[in-house]
KERO-500287 format. One line per 10 residues: number of its first residue (from 0); for each residue x, y, z of N, C-alpha, C, CB. Coordinates in Angstrom, 3 decimals. Each point is the difference from the previous one (the first is absolute). Glycine has a CB too. Layout:
! KERO-500287
NUM) X,Y,Z,X,Y,Z,X,Y,Z,X,Y,Z ~ ... .
This chain:
! KERO-500287
0) -17.819,7.833,132.422,0.092,-1.402,0.389,-1.341,-0.478,0.518,2.433,0.272,0.545 ~ -2.585,-1.591,-0.379,-1.245,-0.572,0.485,0.247,-0.873,1.222,-0.928,0.063,-2.324 ~ -0.060,-0.043,3.230,-0.007,-0.897,1.150,-1.291,-0.785,-0.105,1.404,1.565,1.486 ~ -1.309,-2.832,-1.881,-1.187,-0.773,-0.386,-0.713,0.754,-1.127,-0.252,-0.982,2.359 ~ -0.990,1.427,-2.118,-0.733,0.730,-1.035,0.029,1.511,0.219,-1.465,-1.990,-0.268 ~ 2.255,2.446,1.226,0.026,1.422,0.355,1.108,0.727,-0.763,-0.909,-0.553,2.283 ~ 0.532,1.592,-2.976,0.984,0.853,-0.652,0.622,0.944,1.025,-1.268,-0.146,-2.183 ~ 2.571,0.259,2.164,0.707,0.863,0.945,0.774,1.068,-0.763,0.180,-1.895,1.663 ~ -0.483,3.146,-1.341,0.678,1.124,-0.641,1.284,0.316,0.754,-2.205,0.929,-0.809 ~ 3.290,-0.799,0.088,1.300,0.278,0.613,0.470,1.398,-0.396,0.578,-2.464,-0.025 .
10) -0.222,3.232,1.019,0.515,1.354,-0.242,1.345,0.142,0.710,-2.359,0.954,-0.211 ~ 3.365,-0.609,-0.546,1.333,0.202,0.573,0.255,1.498,0.153,0.846,-2.160,-1.043 ~ -0.275,2.517,2.184,0.264,1.406,0.273,1.291,0.170,0.783,-2.454,0.451,-0.019 ~ 3.134,0.625,-0.238,1.254,0.288,0.707,-0.258,0.385,1.451,1.023,0.737,-2.159 ~ -2.293,-0.456,2.498,-0.326,0.436,1.356,-0.083,-1.167,0.989,-1.231,1.922,-0.996 ~ 1.157,-3.147,0.487,-0.183,-1.143,0.886,1.297,-0.756,0.227,-2.341,-0.178,-0.792 ~ 2.471,-0.383,2.007,1.159,-0.820,0.342,-0.379,-1.468,0.176,1.034,1.991,1.097 ~ -2.323,-2.245,-0.902,-0.477,-1.373,0.190,-1.211,-0.249,-0.904,0.845,-0.010,2.401 ~ -1.213,-1.252,-2.521,-1.173,-0.386,-0.791,-1.236,0.017,0.902,1.433,-1.431,-1.550 ~ -2.459,2.151,1.138,-1.248,0.065,0.764,-1.167,-0.363,-0.901,0.962,1.769,1.513 .
20) -1.976,-2.394,-0.922,-1.166,-0.456,-0.749,-1.247,0.665,0.564,1.118,-2.211,-0.512 ~ -1.957,2.738,-0.386,-1.201,0.714,0.416,-1.218,-0.547,-0.739,1.368,2.059,0.484 ~ -2.511,-2.058,0.196,-1.282,-0.253,-0.644,-0.639,1.371,-0.214,-0.290,-2.337,1.082 ~ 0.130,2.722,-2.346,-0.554,1.302,-0.316,-1.499,0.030,0.291,1.767,0.324,-1.756 ~ -2.341,0.881,1.771,-1.414,0.115,0.318,-0.896,-0.646,-1.049,0.527,2.092,1.204 ~ -0.014,-2.304,-2.411,-0.803,-0.665,-1.033,0.197,-1.517,0.012,0.158,2.073,-1.393 ~ 0.608,-2.584,2.380,0.209,-1.424,0.133,1.200,-0.550,-0.756,-2.401,-0.147,0.312 ~ 3.108,1.003,-1.029,1.193,-0.462,-0.710,1.172,-0.115,0.971,-0.820,1.075,-2.134 ~ 1.779,-1.921,1.769,1.188,-0.205,0.830,1.171,0.738,-0.633,-0.848,-2.259,0.795 ~ 1.542,3.033,0.019,1.102,0.813,-0.506,1.256,-0.268,0.815,-1.615,1.769,-0.776 .
30) 2.723,-1.878,0.081,1.301,-0.180,0.642,0.850,1.232,-0.286,-0.140,-2.535,-0.219 ~ 0.642,3.133,1.289,0.956,1.100,-0.132,1.374,-0.546,0.368,-1.768,1.777,0.544 ~ 2.707,-1.606,-1.438,1.323,-0.588,0.199,1.097,1.005,-0.318,-0.930,-2.255,-0.548 ~ 2.107,2.058,1.134,1.140,0.861,-0.360,0.316,-0.147,-1.488,0.938,-0.208,2.344 ~ -0.437,1.248,-2.931,0.283,-0.026,-1.432,1.072,-1.036,-0.342,-0.632,2.418,-0.131 ~ 1.417,-2.790,1.134,1.079,-0.971,-0.221,-0.444,-1.446,0.206,1.600,1.750,0.718 ~ -2.837,-1.958,-0.244,-0.461,-1.355,0.315,-0.226,-0.812,-1.269,-1.066,0.864,2.093 ~ 1.600,-2.066,-2.124,-0.197,-0.890,-1.131,-1.314,-0.750,0.088,2.453,-0.225,-0.183 ~ -2.866,-0.373,-0.926,-1.275,-0.718,-0.041,-0.048,-1.146,1.004,-0.204,0.611,-2.402 ~ 1.316,-1.295,2.587,0.026,-1.132,0.928,-0.242,0.451,1.437,1.580,-1.184,-1.535 .
40) -0.976,2.294,1.907,-0.179,0.530,1.359,-1.448,0.407,0.223,2.382,0.797,0.024 ~ -2.982,-0.145,-1.023,-1.392,0.443,0.126,-0.929,-1.209,0.079,0.533,2.118,-1.270 ~ -0.293,-3.116,0.419,-0.836,-1.204,0.006,0.100,-0.735,1.335,0.305,-0.202,-2.482 ~ 0.895,0.153,3.046,0.188,-0.661,1.297,-0.754,0.742,1.098,2.252,-0.830,-0.746 ~ -2.232,2.168,0.696,-0.710,0.795,1.007,-1.502,-0.223,-0.090,1.820,1.713,-0.077 ~ -2.339,-1.802,-1.151,-1.429,-0.242,-0.196,-0.387,-1.391,0.505,0.014,1.541,-1.992 ~ 0.789,-2.544,1.653,-0.298,-1.365,0.443,0.040,-0.113,1.517,0.946,-0.876,-2.137 ~ -0.029,1.600,2.764,0.128,-0.046,1.459,-1.230,0.587,0.688,2.487,0.168,-0.242 ~ -3.193,0.722,-0.461,-1.176,0.646,0.598,-1.291,-0.457,-0.667,1.414,1.978,0.568 ~ -1.368,-3.154,-1.171,-1.170,-0.515,-0.724,-1.228,-0.098,0.902,1.540,-1.274,-1.498 .
50) -1.356,0.736,2.698,-1.141,-0.160,0.920,-0.604,1.351,0.362,1.042,-2.089,0.920 ~ -0.170,3.062,-0.595,-0.489,1.322,0.368,-0.742,0.671,-1.149,1.895,0.205,1.598 ~ -1.423,-0.426,-2.827,-0.659,0.603,-1.166,-1.426,-0.528,-0.137,2.229,0.239,-1.154 ~ -2.396,-1.558,1.234,-1.342,-0.584,-0.123,-0.890,0.395,1.175,0.981,-1.923,-1.269 ~ -0.379,2.051,2.443,-0.755,0.421,1.180,-0.512,1.428,-0.175,1.384,-1.532,1.444 ~ -0.508,2.410,-1.943,-0.391,1.402,-0.204,-1.029,0.136,-1.118,2.261,0.719,0.798 ~ -2.145,-1.530,-1.830,-0.982,0.030,-1.081,-1.371,-0.450,0.488,1.829,-0.434,-1.647 ~ -1.860,-0.554,2.525,-1.270,-0.456,0.568,-0.632,1.106,0.839,0.840,-2.374,0.016 ~ 0.003,3.076,0.742,-0.495,1.109,0.816,-0.510,1.126,-0.889,1.615,-0.607,1.827 ~ -0.893,0.872,-2.940,-0.428,1.033,-0.942,-1.391,-0.316,-0.557,2.408,0.450,-0.592 .
60) -2.635,-1.714,0.221,-1.298,-0.396,-0.549,-1.102,0.181,1.038,1.143,-1.643,-1.521 ~ -0.825,1.334,2.776,-0.981,0.156,1.083,-0.378,1.469,0.178,0.937,-2.037,1.145 ~ 0.080,2.913,-1.131,-0.254,1.422,0.193,-0.750,0.598,-1.182,2.057,0.145,1.398 ~ -1.785,-0.641,-2.605,-0.619,0.571,-1.188,-1.449,-0.391,-0.179,2.210,-0.013,-1.022 ~ -2.712,-0.837,1.888,-1.429,-0.289,-0.040,-0.818,1.225,0.387,0.486,-2.394,0.539 ~ 0.154,3.355,0.154,-0.698,1.212,0.410,0.101,1.135,-0.997,0.423,-0.680,2.302 ~ 0.069,0.382,-3.516,0.161,1.046,-1.003,-1.343,0.608,-0.378,2.035,-1.163,-0.864 ~ -2.063,2.486,0.743,-1.238,0.722,-0.277,-0.009,0.446,-1.462,-0.146,0.776,2.412 ~ -0.932,-1.081,-3.126,-0.173,0.490,-1.367,-0.951,1.189,0.048,0.406,-2.316,-1.003 ~ 0.111,3.490,0.767,-0.791,1.221,0.125,-0.549,0.464,-1.343,1.387,0.638,1.963 .
70) -2.601,-0.129,-1.909,-0.630,0.583,-1.176,-0.322,1.445,0.306,-0.957,-2.229,-0.717 ~ 0.966,3.057,-0.306,-0.232,1.433,0.200,-1.496,0.295,-0.084,2.277,0.546,-0.968 ~ -2.970,-1.004,2.015,-1.447,0.191,0.108,-0.312,0.535,1.394,-0.463,-1.871,-1.670 ~ -0.644,2.567,1.787,-0.411,0.544,1.298,-0.138,-1.125,1.022,-1.196,1.901,-1.150 ~ 1.748,-1.680,2.329,-0.058,-0.982,1.076,1.254,-0.837,0.141,-2.409,-0.060,-0.353 ~ 3.241,0.005,-0.705,1.252,-0.746,0.085,0.951,0.694,0.971,-0.298,-0.832,-2.365 ~ 1.021,0.064,3.166,0.918,0.591,0.972,1.415,0.065,-0.560,-1.429,-0.867,1.869 ~ 2.119,1.952,-1.521,1.396,0.209,-0.394,0.796,0.424,1.223,-0.679,0.644,-2.357 ~ 1.903,-1.138,2.453,0.847,0.280,1.159,0.719,1.334,-0.117,0.293,-2.440,0.298 ~ -0.172,3.099,0.837,0.825,1.212,0.094,0.456,0.152,1.443,-1.244,1.122,-1.920 .
80) 2.548,-1.189,2.150,0.597,0.102,1.334,-0.638,-0.972,0.998,0.507,2.398,-0.480 ~ -0.725,-3.626,-0.008,-0.473,-1.055,0.884,-1.499,-0.089,0.194,2.114,0.256,1.101 ~ -2.853,0.703,-1.673,-1.454,0.008,0.145,-0.673,-0.294,-1.331,0.191,1.642,1.880 ~ -1.366,-2.247,-1.807,-0.810,-0.232,-1.193,-0.973,1.148,-0.193,0.215,-2.485,0.294 ~ -0.242,3.022,-1.507,-0.931,1.071,-0.367,-0.866,-0.490,-1.162,1.634,1.808,0.776 ~ -2.939,-1.677,-0.624,-0.914,-0.385,-1.070,0.062,1.041,-1.126,-1.516,-1.183,1.666 ~ 1.295,0.691,-2.882,0.035,0.886,-1.160,-1.399,0.537,-0.309,1.971,-1.276,-0.916 ~ -2.025,2.572,0.633,-1.216,0.617,-0.495,0.305,0.638,-1.352,-0.859,0.414,2.365 ~ 0.021,-0.685,-3.349,0.140,0.606,-1.318,-0.789,1.307,0.005,0.289,-2.277,-1.143 ~ 0.399,3.373,0.820,-0.630,1.318,0.057,0.055,0.655,-1.386,0.643,0.247,2.450 .
90) -1.132,0.970,-2.519,0.051,0.767,-1.243,0.464,1.418,0.289,-1.842,-1.403,-0.987 ~ 2.642,1.925,0.070,0.407,1.409,0.019,0.714,0.423,1.290,-1.923,0.447,-1.490 ~ 2.788,-1.330,2.030,0.779,0.427,1.161,1.281,0.686,-0.474,-0.950,-1.897,1.397 ~ 1.621,2.584,-0.473,1.120,0.872,-0.368,1.264,-0.759,-0.387,-0.951,1.682,1.526 ~ 1.100,-2.940,-1.083,1.166,-0.831,-0.336,-0.503,-1.378,-0.411,1.508,1.274,1.621 ~ -0.711,-2.034,-2.366,-0.464,-1.328,-0.425,-0.333,-0.931,1.157,1.376,0.285,-2.016 ~ -0.547,-0.241,3.081,-0.172,-0.925,1.127,0.387,0.692,1.294,0.457,-1.975,-1.493 ~ -1.246,1.765,2.528,0.336,0.559,1.308,-0.641,-0.832,1.094,0.189,2.303,-0.989 ~ 0.314,-2.121,2.216,-0.612,-0.613,1.179,-0.718,1.091,0.771,1.782,-1.810,0.126 ~ -3.043,1.562,0.182,-0.794,0.980,0.741,-1.151,-0.720,0.702,0.610,1.838,-1.651 .
100) -0.815,-1.494,2.920,-1.107,-0.576,0.748,0.074,-1.505,0.150,-1.350,1.863,-0.802 ~ 2.580,-2.396,0.810,0.164,-1.431,0.182,-0.189,-0.825,-1.265,-0.758,0.356,2.290 ~ 0.742,0.302,-3.447,-0.173,-0.690,-1.272,1.046,0.466,-1.008,-2.461,-0.234,0.457 ~ 2.782,-0.656,-1.397,0.688,0.405,-1.216,-1.067,0.515,-0.958,1.895,-1.703,0.327 ~ -1.648,2.862,-0.929,-0.930,0.560,-0.974,0.702,0.070,-1.351,-1.209,1.340,1.794 ~ 0.656,-2.065,-2.773,0.562,-0.037,-1.347,-0.980,0.651,-0.965,1.296,-2.110,0.530 ~ -0.807,3.101,-1.273,-0.861,0.667,-0.976,-0.340,-0.976,-1.126,1.028,2.253,0.558 ~ -2.281,-2.310,-0.897,-0.519,-0.966,-0.963,0.735,0.029,-1.337,-2.196,0.223,1.108 ~ 2.599,0.963,-1.547,0.619,0.088,-1.329,1.389,-0.627,-0.046,-1.301,2.075,-0.388 ~ 1.867,-2.402,1.581,1.318,-0.646,0.044,-0.091,-1.521,0.171,0.914,2.110,0.965 .
110) -2.121,-2.661,-0.994,-0.166,-1.447,0.158,0.788,-0.812,-1.035,-2.257,0.456,0.942 ~ 2.321,-0.031,-2.209,0.756,-0.793,-0.980,1.486,-0.145,0.335,-1.624,0.770,-1.695 ~ 2.172,0.165,2.452,1.404,-0.101,0.395,0.147,0.063,1.525,0.674,1.060,-2.185 ~ -1.600,-1.713,2.859,-0.038,0.049,1.464,1.262,-0.565,0.640,-2.465,-0.192,-0.131 ~ 3.023,-0.879,-0.442,1.199,-0.598,0.585,1.158,0.998,-0.003,-0.766,-2.273,-0.764 ~ 0.966,2.968,-0.342,1.060,1.005,-0.075,-0.254,1.139,0.983,0.367,-0.587,-2.409 ~ -1.626,1.004,2.524,-0.352,1.082,0.933,0.343,-0.401,1.429,-1.849,0.753,-1.538 ~ 1.534,-1.990,1.912,0.316,-0.475,1.349,1.507,-0.060,0.213,-2.130,-1.323,0.032 ~ 2.857,0.803,-1.012,1.451,-0.093,0.139,0.627,1.383,0.124,-0.022,-2.129,-1.316 ~ -0.452,3.077,0.544,0.510,1.377,0.090,-0.282,0.589,1.381,-0.352,0.300,-2.479 .
120) -0.826,-0.596,3.002,-0.370,0.471,1.338,0.937,-0.596,1.046,-2.405,0.230,-0.723 ~ 2.610,-1.547,0.652,0.877,-0.672,0.960,1.442,0.490,-0.114,-1.494,-2.002,-0.093 ~ 1.962,2.260,-1.117,1.368,0.495,-0.175,0.159,1.372,0.652,0.204,-1.296,-2.151 ~ -1.144,2.192,1.875,0.090,1.359,0.541,-0.106,0.003,1.517,-0.985,0.880,-2.114 ~ -0.004,-1.586,2.643,-0.186,-0.059,1.453,1.145,-0.763,0.666,-2.493,0.099,-0.324 ~ 2.986,-1.124,-0.367,1.102,-0.782,0.545,1.256,0.825,0.154,-0.978,-2.014,-1.029 ~ 1.325,2.777,0.001,1.194,0.844,0.075,-0.128,1.022,1.128,0.365,-0.306,-2.470 ~ -1.526,0.904,2.570,-0.244,0.996,1.047,0.145,-0.613,1.392,-1.545,1.224,-1.552 ~ 0.929,-2.389,1.758,0.025,-0.631,1.326,1.389,-0.545,0.331,-2.424,-0.586,-0.260 ~ 3.115,-0.003,-0.713,1.337,-0.545,0.237,0.967,1.117,0.376,-0.457,-1.871,-1.622 .
130) 0.408,2.974,0.922,0.872,1.138,0.337,-0.320,0.531,1.398,0.165,0.603,-2.445 ~ -1.444,-0.595,2.779,-0.432,0.462,1.329,0.524,-0.924,1.099,-2.063,1.005,-1.029 ~ 1.925,-2.323,0.838,0.440,-0.959,1.012,1.521,-0.063,0.081,-2.086,-1.324,-0.384 ~ 2.754,1.485,-0.745,1.462,-0.046,-0.027,0.603,1.117,0.844,-0.094,-1.019,-2.283 ~ -0.528,2.168,2.274,0.504,1.126,0.783,0.009,-0.308,1.495,-0.849,1.549,-1.761 ~ -0.030,-2.460,2.187,-0.102,-0.330,1.421,1.085,-0.961,0.465,-2.436,0.368,-0.175 ~ 3.083,-1.063,-0.771,0.991,-1.007,0.408,1.388,0.232,-0.583,-1.862,-1.597,0.179 ~ 2.004,2.498,-1.140,1.275,0.100,-0.716,1.163,0.435,0.893,-1.301,0.534,-2.037 ~ 1.014,0.122,3.162,1.084,0.410,0.903,0.681,-1.191,0.664,-1.219,2.129,0.405 ~ 0.578,-3.305,-0.443,0.598,-1.206,0.577,1.090,-0.585,-0.907,-2.173,-0.466,1.164 .
140) 2.250,0.962,-2.402,0.886,-0.589,-0.990,1.051,0.996,-0.466,-1.851,-1.502,-0.719 ~ 3.059,0.995,0.524,1.071,0.853,-0.506,-0.153,0.285,-1.488,1.500,-0.929,1.752 ~ -1.879,-0.095,-2.511,-0.155,0.158,-1.446,-1.436,0.369,-0.332,1.845,-1.658,-0.410 ~ -2.004,2.711,-0.357,-1.329,0.455,-0.404,-0.242,-0.357,-1.468,0.092,1.887,1.693 ~ -1.348,-2.187,-2.054,-0.283,-0.325,-1.398,0.180,1.221,-0.902,-1.606,-1.771,0.764 ~ 2.121,1.546,-1.948,0.209,1.093,-0.955,-1.266,0.307,-0.785,2.399,-0.653,-0.177 ~ -3.310,-0.307,0.113,-1.253,0.194,-0.726,-1.032,-1.010,0.482,1.252,0.878,-2.009 ~ -2.524,-0.498,1.946,-1.097,-0.883,0.362,-0.934,-0.090,-1.207,0.176,0.604,2.489 ~ -0.497,-1.835,-2.897,-0.924,-0.187,-1.119,-1.044,-1.049,0.353,1.806,0.641,-1.631 ~ -2.996,-0.463,1.110,-1.070,-0.988,0.163,-0.321,-0.535,-1.388,-0.963,1.158,2.081 .
150) 1.150,-2.482,-2.244,-0.037,-0.606,-1.327,-0.773,-1.312,0.004,2.187,1.078,-0.515 ~ -2.230,-1.712,-0.653,-0.464,-1.380,-0.122,1.239,-0.874,0.139,-1.998,0.612,-1.516 ~ 2.090,-1.390,2.593,1.219,-0.762,0.287,-0.200,-1.507,-0.107,0.701,1.846,1.488 ~ -1.690,-2.265,-2.250,-0.261,-1.430,-0.184,-0.180,-0.681,1.352,1.328,0.012,-2.141 ~ -0.366,-0.826,2.579,-0.204,-0.832,1.191,0.735,0.485,1.236,-0.313,-1.876,-1.525 ~ 0.746,3.120,1.531,0.672,0.550,1.181,-0.820,1.142,0.573,2.248,-0.658,-0.923 ~ -2.203,0.766,2.248,-0.654,1.145,0.631,0.851,1.248,-0.173,-1.109,-1.520,1.669 ~ 2.405,1.343,-1.675,0.894,1.153,-0.120,1.378,-0.493,-0.423,-1.297,1.291,1.766 ~ 2.133,-0.357,-2.178,1.365,-0.345,-0.383,0.877,1.242,0.164,-0.820,-1.783,-1.635 ~ 2.122,1.563,1.608,0.936,1.116,0.071,0.912,-0.055,-1.220,-0.082,0.015,2.544 .
160) 0.668,1.121,-2.875,0.887,0.084,-1.156,1.436,0.209,0.489,-1.873,0.945,-1.448 ~ 2.864,-1.296,0.627,1.401,0.207,0.392,0.338,1.460,0.316,0.570,-1.952,-1.416 ~ -1.391,2.875,0.898,0.225,1.422,0.281,-0.811,0.473,1.201,0.459,0.369,-2.424 ~ -0.912,-1.327,3.243,-0.736,0.291,1.242,-1.385,0.612,-0.227,2.197,0.323,1.082 ~ -2.785,-0.645,-2.211,-1.395,0.365,-0.193,-0.895,-1.107,0.536,0.596,1.376,-2.025 ~ -1.811,-1.034,2.420,-0.955,-0.982,0.502,-1.236,-0.014,-0.894,0.846,0.323,2.363 ~ -1.254,-1.522,-2.768,-1.199,-0.183,-0.812,-1.032,-0.787,0.791,1.366,0.068,-2.119 ~ -2.621,0.328,2.006,-1.079,-0.670,0.715,-1.112,-0.359,-0.980,0.568,1.252,2.123 ~ -1.164,-2.417,-1.905,-1.146,-0.400,-0.808,-1.204,0.850,0.407,0.899,-2.376,-0.237 ~ -1.714,2.746,-0.746,-1.188,0.804,0.326,-0.951,-0.748,0.935,0.210,1.143,-2.220 .
170) -0.120,-2.469,2.253,-0.873,-0.768,0.881,0.306,0.226,1.481,-0.188,-1.696,-1.802 ~ 1.376,2.205,2.109,0.382,0.225,1.408,-0.995,0.892,0.721,2.387,-0.270,-0.641 ~ -3.007,1.204,-0.076,-0.910,0.949,0.643,-1.307,-0.685,0.430,1.002,1.856,-1.383 ~ -1.196,-3.100,0.972,-1.160,-0.761,0.467,0.207,-0.527,1.415,-0.492,-0.632,-2.364 ~ 1.733,0.535,2.806,0.318,-0.578,1.308,-0.244,1.009,1.121,1.705,-1.489,-1.090 ~ -1.908,1.003,2.324,-0.087,0.911,1.150,1.286,0.808,0.138,-1.564,-1.596,1.165 ~ 1.474,2.740,-0.534,1.159,0.883,0.144,1.155,-0.718,0.695,-1.539,1.980,0.090 ~ 1.249,-2.783,0.911,1.066,-0.702,0.720,0.754,-0.955,-0.916,-1.331,0.186,2.105 ~ 0.616,-0.832,-3.033,0.636,-0.910,-0.950,0.780,0.796,-1.043,-1.835,-1.698,0.357 ~ 1.279,2.829,-0.771,0.718,0.883,-0.922,1.304,0.469,0.639,-2.182,0.748,-1.033 .
180) 2.146,-0.426,2.316,1.221,0.398,0.718,1.036,-1.123,-0.022,-1.367,1.506,1.481 ~ 0.890,-2.748,-1.359,0.917,-1.138,-0.063,0.661,-0.097,-1.367,-1.400,-1.204,1.684 ~ 0.622,1.339,-2.748,0.549,-0.084,-1.355,1.053,1.086,-0.208,-2.178,-0.957,-0.848 ~ 1.882,2.164,1.315,0.950,1.116,-0.128,1.274,-0.293,0.793,-1.917,1.620,-0.303 ~ 1.749,-2.059,1.549,1.151,-0.288,0.861,0.856,-1.114,-0.583,-1.323,0.732,1.991 ~ 0.669,-1.756,-2.508,0.704,-1.125,-0.638,0.931,0.512,-1.105,-1.949,-1.535,0.519 ~ 1.423,2.411,-1.378,0.815,0.499,-1.114,1.075,0.977,0.476,-1.966,-0.298,-1.517 ~ 1.680,1.056,2.556,1.012,0.911,0.541,1.191,-0.781,0.548,-1.798,1.669,0.557 ~ 1.533,-2.809,0.079,1.093,-0.835,0.507,0.831,-0.547,-1.168,-1.390,-0.621,2.031 ~ 0.730,0.361,-3.151,0.723,-0.495,-1.180,1.018,1.020,-0.522,-2.008,-1.373,-0.588 .
190) 1.827,2.630,0.870,0.978,0.996,-0.441,1.347,-0.210,0.689,-1.865,1.628,-0.411 ~ 1.827,-2.288,1.568,1.230,-0.317,0.721,0.422,-1.439,-0.240,-0.600,1.689,1.733 ~ -0.381,-2.593,-1.769,0.272,-1.427,-0.195,-0.784,-0.474,-1.228,0.395,-0.364,2.509 ~ 0.236,0.306,-3.669,-0.704,-0.315,-1.250,-0.673,-1.375,-0.009,1.637,1.451,-1.137 ~ -1.047,-2.425,1.799,-0.533,-1.363,-0.029,-0.765,-0.320,1.276,1.894,-0.690,-1.474 ~ -2.654,-0.418,1.424,-0.696,-0.466,1.194,0.957,-0.856,0.839,-2.238,0.048,-1.220 ~ 3.298,0.596,1.638,1.027,-0.650,0.810,-0.411,0.044,1.474,1.796,0.638,-1.681 ~ -1.119,-1.393,2.548,-0.288,0.102,1.439,0.132,1.430,0.507,0.802,-2.341,0.284 ~ 0.151,3.089,-0.859,0.185,1.403,0.411,-1.233,0.826,-0.353,2.491,-0.219,-0.321 ~ -3.074,-0.088,-0.848,-1.215,0.720,-0.400,-1.120,-0.226,1.010,0.665,-0.220,-2.414 .
200) -0.937,-1.052,2.732,-1.106,-0.309,0.911,0.259,0.536,1.403,-0.489,-2.043,-1.345 ~ 1.733,2.032,1.790,0.327,0.584,1.306,-0.284,1.499,0.017,1.759,-1.758,0.334 ~ -1.382,2.412,-1.431,-0.234,1.449,-0.083,-1.493,0.308,-0.066,2.208,0.285,-1.164 ~ -2.950,-1.072,0.394,-1.450,0.204,-0.101,-0.660,-0.208,1.353,0.045,-0.747,-2.396 ~ 0.412,-0.251,3.140,-0.557,-0.279,1.321,0.247,1.171,0.954,0.360,-2.463,-0.378 ~ 0.792,3.105,0.242,0.301,1.168,0.841,-0.902,1.177,-0.357,2.380,-0.771,0.208 ~ -2.581,0.963,-1.500,-0.805,1.134,-0.462,-1.489,-0.220,0.231,1.743,0.473,-1.706 ~ -2.194,-1.748,1.612,-1.424,-0.317,0.152,-0.122,-1.386,0.643,-0.625,1.431,-2.032 ~ 0.666,-1.498,3.354,-0.002,-1.297,0.700,-1.212,-0.889,-0.303,1.274,1.127,1.780 ~ -2.396,-0.529,-2.173,-1.213,-0.794,-0.287,-0.203,-0.216,-1.494,-1.032,0.905,2.080 .
210) 2.108,-0.849,-2.860,-0.138,-0.090,-1.458,-0.641,-1.305,-0.449,1.994,1.450,-0.208 ~ -1.812,-2.521,0.989,-0.514,-1.304,-0.433,-1.526,-0.007,-0.107,1.978,-1.084,1.077 ~ -2.661,1.804,-0.208,-1.464,-0.009,-0.072,-0.483,0.707,-1.268,-0.124,-0.032,2.518 ~ 0.868,1.059,-2.960,-0.371,0.693,-1.240,0.351,-0.849,-1.216,0.354,2.218,1.127 ~ 0.743,-2.929,-1.032,0.395,-0.922,-1.065,-1.051,-1.102,-0.152,2.445,0.486,0.448 ~ -2.925,-0.994,0.689,-1.037,-1.031,-0.022,-1.304,0.537,-0.580,1.065,-1.078,1.990 ~ -1.386,2.337,-1.674,-1.225,0.610,-0.544,0.052,0.012,-1.523,-0.239,1.432,2.066 ~ 1.392,-1.064,-2.618,0.152,0.022,-1.452,-0.138,-1.393,-0.598,1.486,1.988,0.218 ~ -0.929,-2.984,0.447,-0.090,-1.365,-0.504,-1.449,-0.477,-0.021,2.306,-0.464,0.873 ~ -3.076,0.850,0.168,-1.379,-0.451,0.097,-0.960,0.805,-0.873,0.511,-0.740,2.298 .
220) -0.231,2.031,-2.455,-0.950,0.899,-0.657,0.464,0.572,-1.330,-0.778,0.543,2.235 ~ 2.036,-0.781,-2.595,0.519,0.579,-1.223,-0.800,-0.378,-1.233,2.214,-0.033,1.049 ~ -2.755,-1.185,-1.074,-0.758,-0.457,-1.153,-1.283,0.825,-0.202,0.937,-2.304,0.362 ~ -1.426,2.919,0.692,-1.217,0.823,-0.096,0.290,1.412,-0.500,-0.978,-1.336,1.858 ~ 2.259,1.688,-1.896,0.377,1.355,-0.393,0.197,0.059,-1.514,1.093,0.391,2.252 ~ -2.219,-0.341,-2.940,0.032,0.011,-1.464,-1.288,0.626,-0.527,1.470,-2.068,-0.038 ~ -1.484,2.289,-1.254,-1.203,0.518,-0.644,-0.667,-1.124,-0.796,1.006,2.334,-0.130 .
């Protein structure tokens, strides 16, 4: 459907009980609705939140002015666990990419596929760090994840599966550890409360009372977490 000149993507799912509207990280507008919701109900919900949608889109445009276009050249900075590391192009190192002495070191022969090398690095390090951090908090939760994966998740930082698996975007490893802990905790709460219901937010607040500051960090800095 369209709202003025804005295309709105509609996704119906059995997991939802109410209609919710989101501004994705790429600036697209998405509606999540119950599988039983008719077009009229969805259209009415969108019209009722028309002002908020335009307000959020304006905020998205403001935040995206800080987007970083990175090139795989010496001196370019890349994020890892909240810190910027300058890139150095090297020769004949033991692995394609590594962090050492405060720098990212990329072997010259991997320059043609540098983006893939970085993504592979972030996936491997991300899985390792997420599993490490999860062990520190999982005793707070009754339901444990059945599997942990680090993937390309388009416009989500993380997601959960009906079989209680947790998926994380490889970009998560660019965030500070405290923000990564928030993303993990957020998804762990979803294992008990699938939707962003009042019960979900109450539970998240109990598990991480300062979650809002980490949520705000992602809103302000998420656009910089890219290649």
